[in-house]
N, C-alpha and C positions, 0 to 999 in steps of 0.2 A: 574155606581153605581145605584142601585134601589132607586128611590126617596122615595118610601114608607118605605123601610127598613131603609134608612138614617134618615127619620123623626122619626120612631119608636125608633131607637137607641138613637136619640137625646132626646126623651121623657124620656127614661130610665135614661140617664145621668143626666137630670134635676131633676128627682125624687130622685136621689142619694143624693142630697143636702137637701132633706126634702119634706114633703107633698106640693103639688101644686094644684091650682084650674084649672078647664078647661080653663078659660080665660087666666090665666098665661101661661099655656102650649101652647095655641094657638098663643100667641104673640111670644113665643120662636121659634116655627117652621114656623111662618108666614103663617098660613092657616086659613080657616074658622073653627069655633068651631065644625061644623058637621063632618069635616074631622078629626079633632083631636079626637073627640069622637069615631069615627069608629076605629081609631088606638088604642085608649085606651081599647076599648072593645075586640079587638083582643088580645092585650097583657094580658088583664084580664082573657080571656078564657084559656090562657096558664100559668096563675099564676105569670106572670112577673110583674103585676101591680094589686093592689087591691084598692077598694074605702075606703076612710077614712072619715066616716060620710057621709053627704049628698053632700057636694061640693068639697071635696078634694080627691086626689089620692096619693098613696104612693107605694113604691116598694113591690112586692109580694114575697111569700116564695120560688118560683121556683129559683130565683136568688141566694138565700142563699144556697139552695140545690146544685145548679150547682157549686157554688164557693167551697163548701166543697168537692164535688166529684173531682173537678179539683186539689185541693190541695192534696187530698189523692193519686192522680195519680203520684205525684212527689216522685219518689223513694228516692231521697236524704232526703226528709223531714221525711219519715218513718224510713229510715235507721239510721239517726243520732239522732233520738228522745231519746233513752236511755242515750246517753252520755250527751246531753244537759239538759235533765231532772235531771240527777244526779248533774250537775254543779249548776243548779238552787236550788236544794234541799239542797246542802251542804252549800251554802253561802246566799241564800235568795235574791239575786239580780236579776234584770231583765235580761233575756237572749233572744237575738234575732237571728234568722236565716234569711239570705237574699240571693237572687240570682240576677244575671245580665241578663236581658232579653230585647231584642229590644231597647237597648240604655237606659234602666231604671234599677235602683236597687230597688227591691221590697222585703218587709218583707214577708216571706212565713211561718214563725212560730214565736211564742212568748211564753215565760214562765214568768208569772208575778212575780214581787217581793213579798216576804212575809212580807216586812216591810211596815209600815203605809203609807209612801210616795211613790207613784207609778208614772210611766211614762205614758204620753199620746202618745200611739202608738198603732197600730193595724195591724193585718195580712192583706196583700193586699195594704198597704200604701207605697207610694214611699219614698225612702230615698234620701235627697239632695245629689248630687254627690260630692260637694266640701267641705262638712263639717261633714260627718259621717264616723265612723270607718269602717263599713261594705262596704261602697262605695269605700273607699280608697283601701281596701284589694282586692276587685273584679276588680277594674280598674287597679291596679298595675300589675296584671297578664297579661294584654293585650299586644300585640306587641307595640313597641315604636311608630310607625306611628299612630296607633289607639289611643294611649294615648294622643299624641299631638293633633290629630283631636278633641278628646273629650274636652281636656283642653281649646282649643280655641273656642269651641262652648258653653261653660257653661256661664250662667248668674250668676255672682258671687255676689249674694245677701248677704250683711253682716248681719248675724243674731245675732251675738254677737261681742264683741270687739276682740275675738280670731279667727273669721272666716277668712279663706284664701280668698283673694279678687282679685287675678290676676293669669293668666295662668302659668307664670314662677314659682311662688311660689308653685302652685299646682303640677306641674310636678316634682319639686324638692322633694315635699312631697311623691309623688308616688314612686320616686326612693328610698327614705329612706325606705318606706314600703316594697318594693320589696327586698331590701337588708337585712333588719332586720327580716322580716317574720311576722310582725304584724303591726297594725295601732292603733293610739290613736286619740280620739276626746276629746281634752282638753277644754271642755266647748265651743266648736265651733258652735254647732247646737243650744243648749240651755244653757244659761249661768249658770244654777244651776245643770247641769248634765254633767258628763264626762264618757267616756267608752273606753274600749280596745277591739280590734277585731282581729281575726286570720282567716287564710284560711282553708277551708276544701277541700281536694284534691281527685280527682278521679283516676282511674286505670293508666292513663298516666302521672299523676302528675299535671294535669291541675286543676285550682281552680274551683270547681263546686258550691261552696257556701261560705258564710262567717258567722262566729258566733261571737257575741259580748256579753260582759257583761257590763251593764250600771248601774251607781250608782249615786244618788244625792250627791252633794258635802257636804251637811250637815251630811250625814251618814259616809262618807269616804273621806279623803283628797286625793290629787293626788298621793302622795307617797304610801298611803294605796292601792289605785287602782292598781298601778304598782306592788305592792307586790303580787297581784293575777295573774299577767301575767303567771307565770309557770303553774298555775291551768288551765287557759284558753288554753294555748298552748297544755297541756296534753289532754284536752278535744277535741281540734281540731284534734290532732294526732289520738286519739282513733276513732273519727268520720270518719276521712279519711281512716283509716284501714278498717272500716266497709263498706266504699264506694268503696273498691277495691284497694286503694293505698298501695304500698309496700315500707316501710321505707328503706332508703339506708344504715342506720347504725343499 
């Protein structure tokens, strides 16, 4: 691995958490300030970094441009947009689109709630594997051996009183999701929000993405959330057809 490239990428990763000084960044990559400054100037010349005042550096506009272009290249994101946008417009609740890549579940699109109370989530953010509806849907489609491997590797951080905290319970949950064709996050990730998620399938019937509808409990109780399951499944079905899936019935 190129040491300079590794250091430059580390700098970018650090700046993703907020503006930093030259001194702070030098400590992180453990080099003299002159070396850090050369790396920052190179990144700045390509707009990956920009100066924020006299002493601080922050992420530059090139990163946001690349992120948007990368997302636009995701055919599934463009293909399912009309169906997801319609679901969001009809009910006003937050709609997420997520995919499974490299062992992580990533939100690749989001349609914000029109209600005053909104979710803290963003495109590009990782979804915890053991306590989110989209992750359950995506993992449930994997071969059994892979599901077991993932379940045994997860750090089961208890985020709420309802969070699944052991591999056996998680595997049983994935079996239920696989059988019923949808997943529920019953206040498992955040104790004031629950959601229901469904698979979006590709031409061979494989799950290519997951769509979810998330609602604060103060706006809609659990029974009310499940009452919207037919709407979500219909949306997932329509999106799947657009992705090339052929219904069997």
